[in-house]
mmCIF file as gemmi writes it, N, C-alpha and C atoms, coordinates in Angstrom:
data_model
loop_
_atom_site.group_PDB
_atom_site.id
_atom_site.type_symbol
_atom_site.label_atom_id
_atom_site.label_alt_id
_atom_site.label_comp_id
_atom_site.label_asym_id
_atom_site.label_entity_id
_atom_site.label_seq_id
_atom_site.pdbx_PDB_ins_code
_atom_site.Cartn_x
_atom_site.Cartn_y
_atom_site.Cartn_z
_atom_site.occupancy
_atom_site.B_iso_or_equiv
_atom_site.pdbx_formal_charge
_atom_site.auth_seq_id
_atom_site.auth_asym_id
_atom_site.pdbx_PDB_model_num
ATOM 1 N N . MET Axp A 1 ? 0.841 -1.177 0 1 0 ? 1 A 1
ATOM 2 C CA . MET Axp A 1 ? 0 0 0 1 0 ? 1 A 1
ATOM 3 C C . MET Axp A 1 ? 0.888 1.241 0 1 0 ? 1 A 1
ATOM 4 N N . ARG Axp A 2 ? 0.606 2.173 -0.902 1 0 ? 2 A 1
ATOM 5 C CA . ARG Axp A 2 ? 1.388 3.401 -0.991 1 0 ? 2 A 1
ATOM 6 C C . ARG Axp A 2 ? 0.959 4.386 0.09 1 0 ? 2 A 1
ATOM 7 N N . PRO Axp A 3 ? 1.899 5.128 0.664 1 0 ? 3 A 1
ATOM 8 C CA . PRO Axp A 3 ? 1.503 6.146 1.651 1 0 ? 3 A 1
ATOM 9 C C . PRO Axp A 3 ? 0.725 7.268 0.969 1 0 ? 3 A 1
ATOM 10 N N . LEU Axp A 4 ? -0.172 7.878 1.725 1 0 ? 4 A 1
ATOM 11 C CA . LEU Axp A 4 ? -0.964 8.978 1.182 1 0 ? 4 A 1
ATOM 12 C C . LEU Axp A 4 ? -0.083 10.183 0.915 1 0 ? 4 A 1
ATOM 13 N N . LYS Axp A 5 ? -0.351 10.85 -0.199 1 0 ? 5 A 1
ATOM 14 C CA . LYS Axp A 5 ? 0.401 12.033 -0.565 1 0 ? 5 A 1
ATOM 15 C C . LYS Axp A 5 ? -0.382 13.261 -0.137 1 0 ? 5 A 1
ATOM 16 N N . ARG Axp A 6 ? 0.267 14.205 0.481 1 0 ? 6 A 1
ATOM 17 C CA . ARG Axp A 6 ? -0.385 15.451 0.865 1 0 ? 6 A 1
ATOM 18 C C . ARG Axp A 6 ? -0.321 16.399 -0.31 1 0 ? 6 A 1
ATOM 19 N N . GLU Axp A 7 ? -1.467 16.785 -0.827 1 0 ? 7 A 1
ATOM 20 C CA . GLU Axp A 7 ? -1.499 17.604 -2.024 1 0 ? 7 A 1
ATOM 21 C C . GLU Axp A 7 ? -1.872 19.038 -1.696 1 0 ? 7 A 1
ATOM 22 N N . MET Axp A 8 ? -1.356 19.962 -2.509 1 0 ? 8 A 1
ATOM 23 C CA . MET Axp A 8 ? -1.676 21.373 -2.368 1 0 ? 8 A 1
ATOM 24 C C . MET Axp A 8 ? -3.034 21.628 -3.021 1 0 ? 8 A 1
ATOM 25 N N . PRO Axp A 9 ? -3.732 22.702 -2.636 1 0 ? 9 A 1
ATOM 26 C CA . PRO Axp A 9 ? -4.979 23.029 -3.318 1 0 ? 9 A 1
ATOM 27 C C . PRO Axp A 9 ? -4.725 23.223 -4.811 1 0 ? 9 A 1
ATOM 28 N N . ILE Axp A 10 ? -5.691 22.885 -5.627 1 0 ? 10 A 1
ATOM 29 C CA . ILE Axp A 10 ? -5.517 22.949 -7.07 1 0 ? 10 A 1
ATOM 30 C C . ILE Axp A 10 ? -5.199 24.364 -7.534 1 0 ? 10 A 1
ATOM 31 N N . SER Axp A 11 ? -5.791 25.373 -6.894 1 0 ? 11 A 1
ATOM 32 C CA . SER Axp A 11 ? -5.608 26.747 -7.343 1 0 ? 11 A 1
ATOM 33 C C . SER Axp A 11 ? -4.233 27.31 -6.995 1 0 ? 11 A 1
ATOM 34 N N . LEU Axp A 12 ? -3.455 26.624 -6.198 1 0 ? 12 A 1
ATOM 35 C CA . LEU Axp A 12 ? -2.155 27.133 -5.776 1 0 ? 12 A 1
ATOM 36 C C . LEU Axp A 12 ? -1.043 26.187 -6.194 1 0 ? 12 A 1
ATOM 37 N N . ARG Axp A 13 ? -0.004 26.745 -6.777 1 0 ? 13 A 1
ATOM 38 C CA . ARG Axp A 13 ? 1.189 25.95 -7.036 1 0 ? 13 A 1
ATOM 39 C C . ARG Axp A 13 ? 2.054 26.005 -5.791 1 0 ? 13 A 1
ATOM 40 N N . ARG Axp A 14 ? 2.991 25.092 -5.681 1 0 ? 14 A 1
ATOM 41 C CA . ARG Axp A 14 ? 3.861 25.025 -4.504 1 0 ? 14 A 1
ATOM 42 C C . ARG Axp A 14 ? 4.6 26.341 -4.272 1 0 ? 14 A 1
ATOM 43 N N . ASP Axp A 15 ? 5.161 26.96 -5.32 1 0 ? 15 A 1
ATOM 44 C CA . ASP Axp A 15 ? 5.918 28.196 -5.138 1 0 ? 15 A 1
ATOM 45 C C . ASP Axp A 15 ? 5.006 29.37 -4.774 1 0 ? 15 A 1
ATOM 46 N N . GLU Axp A 16 ? 3.745 29.367 -5.236 1 0 ? 16 A 1
ATOM 47 C CA . GLU Axp A 16 ? 2.818 30.432 -4.863 1 0 ? 16 A 1
ATOM 48 C C . GLU Axp A 16 ? 2.429 30.317 -3.394 1 0 ? 16 A 1
ATOM 49 N N . PHE Axp A 17 ? 2.264 29.101 -2.91 1 0 ? 17 A 1
ATOM 50 C CA . PHE Axp A 17 ? 1.841 28.884 -1.532 1 0 ? 17 A 1
ATOM 51 C C . PHE Axp A 17 ? 2.888 29.406 -0.551 1 0 ? 17 A 1
ATOM 52 N N . LEU Axp A 18 ? 4.159 29.353 -0.904 1 0 ? 18 A 1
ATOM 53 C CA . LEU Axp A 18 ? 5.218 29.771 0.005 1 0 ? 18 A 1
ATOM 54 C C . LEU Axp A 18 ? 5.197 31.264 0.291 1 0 ? 18 A 1
ATOM 55 N N . TYR Axp A 19 ? 4.548 32.056 -0.562 1 0 ? 19 A 1
ATOM 56 C CA . TYR Axp A 19 ? 4.562 33.509 -0.384 1 0 ? 19 A 1
ATOM 57 C C . TYR Axp A 19 ? 3.352 34.047 0.355 1 0 ? 19 A 1
ATOM 58 N N . PHE Axp A 20 ? 2.435 33.181 0.774 1 0 ? 20 A 1
ATOM 59 C CA . PHE Axp A 20 ? 1.287 33.647 1.527 1 0 ? 20 A 1
ATOM 60 C C . PHE Axp A 20 ? 1.698 33.891 2.98 1 0 ? 20 A 1
ATOM 61 N N . PRO Axp A 21 ? 1.027 34.836 3.661 1 0 ? 21 A 1
ATOM 62 C CA . PRO Axp A 21 ? 1.35 35.069 5.081 1 0 ? 21 A 1
ATOM 63 C C . PRO Axp A 21 ? 1.06 33.837 5.92 1 0 ? 21 A 1
ATOM 64 N N . SER Axp A 22 ? 1.653 33.8 7.102 1 0 ? 22 A 1
ATOM 65 C CA . SER Axp A 22 ? 1.534 32.61 7.948 1 0 ? 22 A 1
ATOM 66 C C . SER Axp A 22 ? 0.114 32.373 8.446 1 0 ? 22 A 1
ATOM 67 N N . ASN Axp A 23 ? -0.735 33.411 8.459 1 0 ? 23 A 1
ATOM 68 C CA . ASN Axp A 23 ? -2.101 33.217 8.945 1 0 ? 23 A 1
ATOM 69 C C . ASN Axp A 23 ? -3.069 32.844 7.83 1 0 ? 23 A 1
ATOM 70 N N . TYR Axp A 24 ? -2.576 32.612 6.619 1 0 ? 24 A 1
ATOM 71 C CA . TYR Axp A 24 ? -3.442 32.245 5.501 1 0 ? 24 A 1
ATOM 72 C C . TYR Axp A 24 ? -3.793 30.769 5.578 1 0 ? 24 A 1
ATOM 73 N N . SER Axp A 25 ? -5.057 30.472 5.45 1 0 ? 25 A 1
ATOM 74 C CA . SER Axp A 25 ? -5.499 29.083 5.452 1 0 ? 25 A 1
ATOM 75 C C . SER Axp A 25 ? -6.345 28.852 4.21 1 0 ? 25 A 1
ATOM 76 N N . PRO Axp A 26 ? -5.885 28.013 3.28 1 0 ? 26 A 1
ATOM 77 C CA . PRO Axp A 26 ? -6.682 27.779 2.076 1 0 ? 26 A 1
ATOM 78 C C . PRO Axp A 26 ? -7.941 26.965 2.343 1 0 ? 26 A 1
ATOM 79 N N . VAL Axp A 27 ? -8.054 26.348 3.517 1 0 ? 27 A 1
ATOM 80 C CA . VAL Axp A 27 ? -9.18 25.467 3.792 1 0 ? 27 A 1
ATOM 81 C C . VAL Axp A 27 ? -10.344 26.241 4.398 1 0 ? 27 A 1
ATOM 82 N N . MET Axp A 28 ? -10.211 26.704 5.618 1 0 ? 28 A 1
ATOM 83 C CA . MET Axp A 28 ? -11.267 27.482 6.272 1 0 ? 28 A 1
ATOM 84 C C . MET Axp A 28 ? -10.665 28.255 7.445 1 0 ? 28 A 1
ATOM 85 N N . PRO Axp A 29 ? -11.355 29.309 7.886 1 0 ? 29 A 1
ATOM 86 C CA . PRO Axp A 29 ? -10.833 30.092 9.015 1 0 ? 29 A 1
ATOM 87 C C . PRO Axp A 29 ? -10.739 29.248 10.277 1 0 ? 29 A 1
ATOM 88 N N . VAL Axp A 30 ? -9.897 29.698 11.189 1 0 ? 30 A 1
ATOM 89 C CA . VAL Axp A 30 ? -9.715 28.996 12.456 1 0 ? 30 A 1
ATOM 90 C C . VAL Axp A 30 ? -10.19 29.909 13.574 1 0 ? 30 A 1
ATOM 91 N N . TYR Axp A 31 ? -10.902 29.345 14.502 1 0 ? 31 A 1
ATOM 92 C CA . TYR Axp A 31 ? -11.397 30.078 15.66 1 0 ? 31 A 1
ATOM 93 C C . TYR Axp A 31 ? -10.866 29.419 16.914 1 0 ? 31 A 1
ATOM 94 N N . MET Axp A 32 ? -10.842 30.176 18.003 1 0 ? 32 A 1
ATOM 95 C CA . MET Axp A 32 ? -10.389 29.627 19.27 1 0 ? 32 A 1
ATOM 96 C C . MET Axp A 32 ? -11.508 29.799 20.289 1 0 ? 32 A 1
ATOM 97 N N . ALA Axp A 33 ? -11.825 28.709 20.951 1 0 ? 33 A 1
ATOM 98 C CA . ALA Axp A 33 ? -12.86 28.716 21.98 1 0 ? 33 A 1
ATOM 99 C C . ALA Axp A 33 ? -12.193 28.538 23.335 1 0 ? 33 A 1
ATOM 100 N N . GLU Axp A 34 ? -12.614 29.368 24.297 1 0 ? 34 A 1
ATOM 101 C CA . GLU Axp A 34 ? -12.106 29.214 25.658 1 0 ? 34 A 1
ATOM 102 C C . GLU Axp A 34 ? -13.224 28.662 26.527 1 0 ? 34 A 1
ATOM 103 N N . PHE Axp A 35 ? -12.883 27.642 27.294 1 0 ? 35 A 1
ATOM 104 C CA . PHE Axp A 35 ? -13.834 26.99 28.184 1 0 ? 35 A 1
ATOM 105 C C . PHE Axp A 35 ? -13.384 27.169 29.627 1 0 ? 35 A 1
ATOM 106 N N . LYS Axp A 36 ? -14.371 27.343 30.501 1 0 ? 36 A 1
ATOM 107 C CA . LYS Axp A 36 ? -14.101 27.366 31.936 1 0 ? 36 A 1
ATOM 108 C C . LYS Axp A 36 ? -14.46 25.991 32.476 1 0 ? 36 A 1
ATOM 109 N N . LEU Axp A 37 ? -13.51 25.35 33.122 1 0 ? 37 A 1
ATOM 110 C CA . LEU Axp A 37 ? -13.739 24.033 33.698 1 0 ? 37 A 1
ATOM 111 C C . LEU Axp A 37 ? -13.888 24.169 35.2 1 0 ? 37 A 1
ATOM 112 N N . ARG Axp A 38 ? -14.865 23.468 35.758 1 0 ? 38 A 1
ATOM 113 C CA . ARG Axp A 38 ? -15.107 23.508 37.204 1 0 ? 38 A 1
ATOM 114 C C . ARG Axp A 38 ? -15.125 22.095 37.748 1 0 ? 38 A 1
ATOM 115 N N . TYR Axp A 39 ? -14.447 21.955 38.881 1 0 ? 39 A 1
ATOM 116 C CA . TYR Axp A 39 ? -14.452 20.684 39.612 1 0 ? 39 A 1
ATOM 117 C C . TYR Axp A 39 ? -14.476 21.04 41.089 1 0 ? 39 A 1
ATOM 118 N N . GLY Axp A 40 ? -15.633 20.887 41.711 1 0 ? 40 A 1
ATOM 119 C CA . GLY Axp A 40 ? -15.788 21.297 43.105 1 0 ? 40 A 1
ATOM 120 C C . GLY Axp A 40 ? -15.625 22.809 43.213 1 0 ? 40 A 1
ATOM 121 N N . ASP Axp A 41 ? -14.701 23.259 44.086 1 0 ? 41 A 1
ATOM 122 C CA . ASP Axp A 41 ? -14.455 24.695 44.22 1 0 ? 41 A 1
ATOM 123 C C . ASP Axp A 41 ? -13.278 25.159 43.369 1 0 ? 41 A 1
ATOM 124 N N . MET Axp A 42 ? -12.694 24.26 42.57 1 0 ? 42 A 1
ATOM 125 C CA . MET Axp A 42 ? -11.592 24.634 41.679 1 0 ? 42 A 1
ATOM 126 C C . MET Axp A 42 ? -12.129 24.999 40.303 1 0 ? 42 A 1
ATOM 127 N N . LYS Axp A 43 ? -11.428 25.909 39.612 1 0 ? 43 A 1
ATOM 128 C CA . LYS Axp A 43 ? -11.762 26.205 38.226 1 0 ? 43 A 1
ATOM 129 C C . LYS Axp A 43 ? -10.485 26.563 37.478 1 0 ? 43 A 1
ATOM 130 N N . TRP Axp A 44 ? -10.469 26.259 36.204 1 0 ? 44 A 1
ATOM 131 C CA . TRP Axp A 44 ? -9.35 26.606 35.34 1 0 ? 44 A 1
ATOM 132 C C . TRP Axp A 44 ? -9.885 26.765 33.928 1 0 ? 44 A 1
ATOM 133 N N . TYR Axp A 45 ? -9.029 27.288 33.046 1 0 ? 45 A 1
ATOM 134 C CA . TYR Axp A 45 ? -9.444 27.603 31.682 1 0 ? 45 A 1
ATOM 135 C C . TYR Axp A 45 ? -8.663 26.751 30.685 1 0 ? 45 A 1
ATOM 136 N N . VAL Axp A 46 ? -9.358 26.358 29.625 1 0 ? 46 A 1
ATOM 137 C CA . VAL Axp A 46 ? -8.766 25.557 28.563 1 0 ? 46 A 1
ATOM 138 C C . VAL Axp A 46 ? -9.181 26.17 27.234 1 0 ? 46 A 1
ATOM 139 N N . ARG Axp A 47 ? -8.248 26.216 26.29 1 0 ? 47 A 1
ATOM 140 C CA . ARG Axp A 47 ? -8.57 26.717 24.95 1 0 ? 47 A 1
ATOM 141 C C . ARG Axp A 47 ? -8.459 25.592 23.943 1 0 ? 47 A 1
ATOM 142 N N . ARG Axp A 48 ? -9.36 25.604 22.974 1 0 ? 48 A 1
ATOM 143 C CA . ARG Axp A 48 ? -9.371 24.617 21.904 1 0 ? 48 A 1
ATOM 144 C C . ARG Axp A 48 ? -9.506 25.34 20.568 1 0 ? 48 A 1
ATOM 145 N N . VAL Axp A 49 ? -8.839 24.838 19.557 1 0 ? 49 A 1
ATOM 146 C CA . VAL Axp A 49 ? -8.93 25.373 18.205 1 0 ? 49 A 1
ATOM 147 C C . VAL Axp A 49 ? -10.146 24.75 17.537 1 0 ? 49 A 1
ATOM 148 N N . VAL Axp A 50 ? -10.949 25.599 16.864 1 0 ? 50 A 1
ATOM 149 C CA . VAL Axp A 50 ? -12.176 25.143 16.21 1 0 ? 50 A 1
ATOM 150 C C . VAL Axp A 50 ? -12.104 25.511 14.734 1 0 ? 50 A 1
ATOM 151 N N . GLU Axp A 51 ? -12.324 24.544 13.855 1 0 ? 51 A 1
ATOM 152 C CA . GLU Axp A 51 ? -12.418 24.819 12.426 1 0 ? 51 A 1
ATOM 153 C C . GLU Axp A 51 ? -13.889 24.969 12.068 1 0 ? 51 A 1
ATOM 154 N N . ALA Axp A 52 ? -14.226 26.125 11.488 1 0 ? 52 A 1
ATOM 155 C CA . ALA Axp A 52 ? -15.605 26.395 11.096 1 0 ? 52 A 1
ATOM 156 C C . ALA Axp A 52 ? -15.602 27.481 10.04 1 0 ? 52 A 1
ATOM 157 N N . SER Axp A 53 ? -16.734 27.652 9.361 1 0 ? 53 A 1
ATOM 158 C CA . SER Axp A 53 ? -16.81 28.657 8.304 1 0 ? 53 A 1
ATOM 159 C C . SER Axp A 53 ? -17.251 30.029 8.815 1 0 ? 53 A 1
ATOM 160 N N . SER Axp A 54 ? -17.756 30.109 10.051 1 0 ? 54 A 1
ATOM 161 C CA . SER Axp A 54 ? -18.175 31.391 10.622 1 0 ? 54 A 1
ATOM 162 C C . SER Axp A 54 ? -18.077 31.318 12.145 1 0 ? 54 A 1
ATOM 163 N N . VAL Axp A 55 ? -18.173 32.484 12.767 1 0 ? 55 A 1
ATOM 164 C CA . VAL Axp A 55 ? -18.122 32.54 14.231 1 0 ? 55 A 1
ATOM 165 C C . VAL Axp A 55 ? -19.326 31.815 14.824 1 0 ? 55 A 1
ATOM 166 N N . GLU Axp A 56 ? -20.491 31.98 14.193 1 0 ? 56 A 1
ATOM 167 C CA . GLU Axp A 56 ? -21.695 31.324 14.701 1 0 ? 56 A 1
ATOM 168 C C . GLU Axp A 56 ? -21.55 29.799 14.658 1 0 ? 56 A 1
ATOM 169 N N . GLU Axp A 57 ? -21.008 29.281 13.547 1 0 ? 57 A 1
ATOM 170 C CA . GLU Axp A 57 ? -20.802 27.837 13.45 1 0 ? 57 A 1
ATOM 171 C C . GLU Axp A 57 ? -19.766 27.364 14.468 1 0 ? 57 A 1
ATOM 172 N N . ALA Axp A 58 ? -18.716 28.154 14.667 1 0 ? 58 A 1
ATOM 173 C CA . ALA Axp A 58 ? -17.69 27.798 15.659 1 0 ? 58 A 1
ATOM 174 C C . ALA Axp A 58 ? -18.291 27.766 17.058 1 0 ? 58 A 1
ATOM 175 N N . ARG Axp A 59 ? -19.176 28.714 17.363 1 0 ? 59 A 1
ATOM 176 C CA . ARG Axp A 59 ? -19.841 28.733 18.667 1 0 ? 59 A 1
ATOM 177 C C . ARG Axp A 59 ? -20.708 27.484 18.847 1 0 ? 59 A 1
ATOM 178 N N . GLU Axp A 60 ? -21.443 27.095 17.801 1 0 ? 60 A 1
ATOM 179 C CA . GLU Axp A 60 ? -22.279 25.888 17.876 1 0 ? 60 A 1
ATOM 180 C C . GLU Axp A 60 ? -21.426 24.637 18.09 1 0 ? 60 A 1
ATOM 181 N N . VAL Axp A 61 ? -20.291 24.548 17.387 1 0 ? 61 A 1
ATOM 182 C CA . VAL Axp A 61 ? -19.394 23.396 17.555 1 0 ? 61 A 1
ATOM 183 C C . VAL Axp A 61 ? -18.857 23.371 18.984 1 0 ? 61 A 1
ATOM 184 N N . ALA Axp A 62 ? -18.466 24.536 19.499 1 0 ? 62 A 1
ATOM 185 C CA . ALA Axp A 62 ? -17.926 24.616 20.862 1 0 ? 62 A 1
ATOM 186 C C . ALA Axp A 62 ? -18.973 24.246 21.903 1 0 ? 62 A 1
ATOM 187 N N . ILE Axp A 63 ? -20.211 24.662 21.698 1 0 ? 63 A 1
ATOM 188 C CA . ILE Axp A 63 ? -21.286 24.315 22.635 1 0 ? 63 A 1
ATOM 189 C C . ILE Axp A 63 ? -21.534 22.806 22.618 1 0 ? 63 A 1
ATOM 190 N N . ARG Axp A 64 ? -21.562 22.216 21.424 1 0 ? 64 A 1
ATOM 191 C CA . ARG Axp A 64 ? -21.74 20.756 21.332 1 0 ? 64 A 1
ATOM 192 C C . ARG Axp A 64 ? -20.584 20.027 22 1 0 ? 64 A 1
ATOM 193 N N . PHE Axp A 65 ? -19.35 20.545 21.832 1 0 ? 65 A 1
ATOM 194 C CA . PHE Axp A 65 ? -18.182 19.938 22.459 1 0 ? 65 A 1
ATOM 195 C C . PHE Axp A 65 ? -18.308 19.995 23.982 1 0 ? 65 A 1
ATOM 196 N N . ALA Axp A 66 ? -18.716 21.154 24.514 1 0 ? 66 A 1
ATOM 197 C CA . ALA Axp A 66 ? -18.863 21.303 25.963 1 0 ? 66 A 1
ATOM 198 C C . ALA Axp A 66 ? -19.918 20.354 26.506 1 0 ? 66 A 1
ATOM 199 N N . ARG Axp A 67 ? -21.035 20.229 25.793 1 0 ? 67 A 1
ATOM 200 C CA . ARG Axp A 67 ? -22.081 19.299 26.237 1 0 ? 67 A 1
ATOM 201 C C . ARG Axp A 67 ? -21.574 17.865 26.249 1 0 ? 67 A 1
ATOM 202 N N . ALA Axp A 68 ? -20.797 17.506 25.23 1 0 ? 68 A 1
ATOM 203 C CA . ALA Axp A 68 ? -20.261 16.147 25.162 1 0 ? 68 A 1
ATOM 204 C C . ALA Axp A 68 ? -19.252 15.883 26.277 1 0 ? 68 A 1
ATOM 205 N N . MET Axp A 69 ? -18.483 16.897 26.666 1 0 ? 69 A 1
ATOM 206 C CA . MET Axp A 69 ? -17.479 16.735 27.705 1 0 ? 69 A 1
ATOM 207 C C . MET Axp A 69 ? -18.082 16.753 29.108 1 0 ? 69 A 1
ATOM 208 N N . ASN Axp A 70 ? -19.318 17.174 29.263 1 0 ? 70 A 1
ATOM 209 C CA . ASN Axp A 70 ? -19.959 17.283 30.579 1 0 ? 70 A 1
ATOM 210 C C . ASN Axp A 70 ? -20.503 15.967 31.101 1 0 ? 70 A 1
ATOM 211 N N . ARG Axp A 71 ? -19.96 14.857 30.677 1 0 ? 71 A 1
ATOM 212 C CA . ARG Axp A 71 ? -20.44 13.563 31.142 1 0 ? 71 A 1
ATOM 213 C C . ARG Axp A 71 ? -19.802 13.146 32.453 1 0 ? 71 A 1
ATOM 214 N N . GLY Axp A 72 ? -18.7 13.759 32.846 1 0 ? 72 A 1
ATOM 215 C CA . GLY Axp A 72 ? -18.005 13.382 34.075 1 0 ? 72 A 1
ATOM 216 C C . GLY Axp A 72 ? -18.251 14.387 35.178 1 0 ? 72 A 1
ATOM 217 N N . GLU Axp A 73 ? -17.349 14.423 36.138 1 0 ? 73 A 1
ATOM 218 C CA . GLU Axp A 73 ? -17.48 15.332 37.279 1 0 ? 73 A 1
ATOM 219 C C . GLU Axp A 73 ? -17.015 16.745 36.964 1 0 ? 73 A 1
ATOM 220 N N . VAL Axp A 74 ? -16.186 16.888 35.948 1 0 ? 74 A 1
ATOM 221 C CA . VAL Axp A 74 ? -15.698 18.216 35.558 1 0 ? 74 A 1
ATOM 222 C C . VAL Axp A 74 ? -16.738 18.873 34.656 1 0 ? 74 A 1
ATOM 223 N N . ARG Axp A 75 ? -17.154 20.09 35.024 1 0 ? 75 A 1
ATOM 224 C CA . ARG Axp A 75 ? -18.149 20.839 34.24 1 0 ? 75 A 1
ATOM 225 C C . ARG Axp A 75 ? -17.441 21.756 33.253 1 0 ? 75 A 1
ATOM 226 N N . TRP Axp A 76 ? -17.813 21.695 31.975 1 0 ? 76 A 1
ATOM 227 C CA . TRP Axp A 76 ? -17.266 22.544 30.931 1 0 ? 76 A 1
ATOM 228 C C . TRP Axp A 76 ? -18.283 23.628 30.615 1 0 ? 76 A 1
ATOM 229 N N . GLU Axp A 77 ? -17.838 24.902 30.645 1 0 ? 77 A 1
ATOM 230 C CA . GLU Axp A 77 ? -18.692 26.036 30.291 1 0 ? 77 A 1
ATOM 231 C C . GLU Axp A 77 ? -17.975 26.843 29.22 1 0 ? 77 A 1
ATOM 232 N N . LEU Axp A 78 ? -18.669 27.178 28.148 1 0 ? 78 A 1
ATOM 233 C CA . LEU Axp A 78 ? -18.073 27.988 27.081 1 0 ? 78 A 1
ATOM 234 C C . LEU Axp A 78 ? -17.97 29.433 27.547 1 0 ? 78 A 1
ATOM 235 N N . SER Axp A 79 ? -16.758 29.994 27.489 1 0 ? 79 A 1
ATOM 236 C CA . SER Axp A 79 ? -16.565 31.401 27.844 1 0 ? 79 A 1
ATOM 237 C C . SER Axp A 79 ? -16.755 32.288 26.616 1 0 ? 79 A 1
ATOM 238 N N . TYR Axp A 80 ? -15.965 32.047 25.565 1 0 ? 80 A 1
ATOM 239 C CA . TYR Axp A 80 ? -16.077 32.853 24.349 1 0 ? 80 A 1
ATOM 240 C C . TYR Axp A 80 ? -15.437 32.123 23.178 1 0 ? 80 A 1
ATOM 241 N N . VAL Axp A 81 ? -15.73 32.639 21.966 1 0 ? 81 A 1
ATOM 242 C CA . VAL Axp A 81 ? -15.14 32.148 20.731 1 0 ? 81 A 1
ATOM 243 C C . VAL Axp A 81 ? -14.627 33.357 19.97 1 0 ? 81 A 1
ATOM 244 N N . ILE Axp A 82 ? -13.368 33.306 19.526 1 0 ? 82 A 1
ATOM 245 C CA . ILE Axp A 82 ? -12.792 34.402 18.755 1 0 ? 82 A 1
ATOM 246 C C . ILE Axp A 82 ? -12.12 33.846 17.507 1 0 ? 82 A 1
ATOM 247 N N . GLU Axp A 83 ? -11.984 34.711 16.483 1 0 ? 83 A 1
ATOM 248 C CA . GLU Axp A 83 ? -11.229 34.317 15.3 1 0 ? 83 A 1
ATOM 249 C C . GLU Axp A 83 ? -9.756 34.42 15.647 1 0 ? 83 A 1
ATOM 250 N N . ALA Axp A 84 ? -8.989 33.418 15.279 1 0 ? 84 A 1
ATOM 251 C CA . ALA Axp A 84 ? -7.577 33.366 15.651 1 0 ? 84 A 1
ATOM 252 C C . ALA Axp A 84 ? -6.713 33.252 14.399 1 0 ? 84 A 1
ATOM 253 N N . ASP Axp A 85 ? -5.814 34.235 14.213 1 0 ? 85 A 1
ATOM 254 C CA . ASP Axp A 85 ? -4.896 34.168 13.084 1 0 ? 85 A 1
ATOM 255 C C . ASP Axp A 85 ? -3.849 33.091 13.309 1 0 ? 85 A 1
ATOM 256 N N . ARG Axp A 86 ? -3.247 33.084 14.483 1 0 ? 86 A 1
ATOM 257 C CA . ARG Axp A 86 ? -2.211 32.105 14.815 1 0 ? 86 A 1
ATOM 258 C C . ARG Axp A 86 ? -2.507 31.55 16.201 1 0 ? 86 A 1
ATOM 259 N N . PRO Axp A 87 ? -3.493 30.654 16.317 1 0 ? 87 A 1
ATOM 260 C CA . PRO Axp A 87 ? -3.874 30.183 17.643 1 0 ? 87 A 1
ATOM 261 C C . PRO Axp A 87 ? -2.801 29.338 18.303 1 0 ? 87 A 1
ATOM 262 N N . LEU Axp A 88 ? -2.479 29.685 19.531 1 0 ? 88 A 1
ATOM 263 C CA . LEU Axp A 88 ? -1.568 28.912 20.366 1 0 ? 88 A 1
ATOM 264 C C . LEU Axp A 88 ? -0.202 28.671 19.734 1 0 ? 88 A 1
ATOM 265 N N . MET Axp A 89 ? 0.237 29.606 18.898 1 0 ? 89 A 1
ATOM 266 C CA . MET Axp A 89 ? 1.542 29.471 18.257 1 0 ? 89 A 1
ATOM 267 C C . MET Axp A 89 ? 2.544 30.342 19.003 1 0 ? 89 A 1
ATOM 268 N N . LEU Axp A 90 ? 3.702 29.81 19.245 1 0 ? 90 A 1
ATOM 269 C CA . LEU Axp A 90 ? 4.799 30.577 19.809 1 0 ? 90 A 1
ATOM 270 C C . LEU Axp A 90 ? 5.906 30.599 18.767 1 0 ? 90 A 1
ATOM 271 N N . GLY Axp A 91 ? 6.231 31.774 18.3 1 0 ? 91 A 1
ATOM 272 C CA . GLY Axp A 91 ? 7.253 31.912 17.276 1 0 ? 91 A 1
ATOM 273 C C . GLY Axp A 91 ? 7.947 33.245 17.402 1 0 ? 91 A 1
ATOM 274 N N . ALA Axp A 92 ? 8.72 33.592 16.405 1 0 ? 92 A 1
ATOM 275 C CA . ALA Axp A 92 ? 9.494 34.831 16.424 1 0 ? 92 A 1
ATOM 276 C C . ALA Axp A 92 ? 8.578 36.049 16.547 1 0 ? 92 A 1
ATOM 277 N N . GLU Axp A 93 ? 7.424 35.99 15.862 1 0 ? 93 A 1
ATOM 278 C CA . GLU Axp A 93 ? 6.476 37.117 15.905 1 0 ? 93 A 1
ATOM 279 C C . GLU Axp A 93 ? 5.971 37.382 17.32 1 0 ? 93 A 1
ATOM 280 N N . GLU Axp A 94 ? 5.622 36.335 18.034 1 0 ? 94 A 1
ATOM 281 C CA . GLU Axp A 94 ? 5.123 36.477 19.413 1 0 ? 94 A 1
ATOM 282 C C . GLU Axp A 94 ? 6.23 36.95 20.358 1 0 ? 94 A 1
ATOM 283 N N . LEU Axp A 95 ? 7.431 36.425 20.188 1 0 ? 95 A 1
ATOM 284 C CA . LEU Axp A 95 ? 8.548 36.867 21.024 1 0 ? 95 A 1
ATOM 285 C C . LEU Axp A 95 ? 8.881 38.326 20.791 1 0 ? 95 A 1
ATOM 286 N N . GLU Axp A 96 ? 8.777 38.754 19.54 1 0 ? 96 A 1
ATOM 287 C CA . GLU Axp A 96 ? 9.052 40.159 19.212 1 0 ? 96 A 1
ATOM 288 C C . GLU Axp A 96 ? 8.026 41.067 19.877 1 0 ? 96 A 1
ATOM 289 N N . LYS Axp A 97 ? 6.738 40.655 19.865 1 0 ? 97 A 1
ATOM 290 C CA . LYS Axp A 97 ? 5.697 41.45 20.509 1 0 ? 97 A 1
ATOM 291 C C . LYS Axp A 97 ? 5.941 41.595 22.004 1 0 ? 97 A 1
ATOM 292 N N . LEU Axp A 98 ? 6.499 40.549 22.624 1 0 ? 98 A 1
ATOM 293 C CA . LEU Axp A 98 ? 6.766 40.568 24.066 1 0 ? 98 A 1
ATOM 294 C C . LEU Axp A 98 ? 8.093 41.235 24.408 1 0 ? 98 A 1
ATOM 295 N N . GLY Axp A 99 ? 8.892 41.546 23.405 1 0 ? 99 A 1
ATOM 296 C CA . GLY Axp A 99 ? 10.194 42.151 23.659 1 0 ? 99 A 1
ATOM 297 C C . GLY Axp A 99 ? 11.22 41.168 24.172 1 0 ? 99 A 1
ATOM 298 N N . ALA Axp A 100 ? 11.036 39.904 23.886 1 0 ? 100 A 1
ATOM 299 C CA . ALA Axp A 100 ? 11.962 38.883 24.379 1 0 ? 100 A 1
ATOM 300 C C . ALA Axp A 100 ? 13.035 38.568 23.359 1 0 ? 100 A 1
C-alpha cells in the first residue's frame, strides 16, 4: 500500500503557496474557543482550536463539544469564541511582541 500524498490546493502551485502570510489558510478560518472548567471549588481555563466557516458555526461546535465533555465530574462552560490568526503558536512574531 502506498503512503498517502499530501497535495496542495488545485488553485495554488507550490511556489505560490510559500509567499502567503503565515495566517493564511486555504481550507477554512480557524477560531479559538475558551472553556471554563469547574471541579468542586476549583476552576481553570482551557482553549481549543475550532475549524468552522463562521463565528456562529464555531460557537455551535464549541457548545456541542462542551455538552459532550460534561459527562463526568468536571463541568465545561463555554466562555467565548474568537477568530484566531495564529492560535496557540509561539514563534518569532510572538517573542518580538513581548520584547523577548
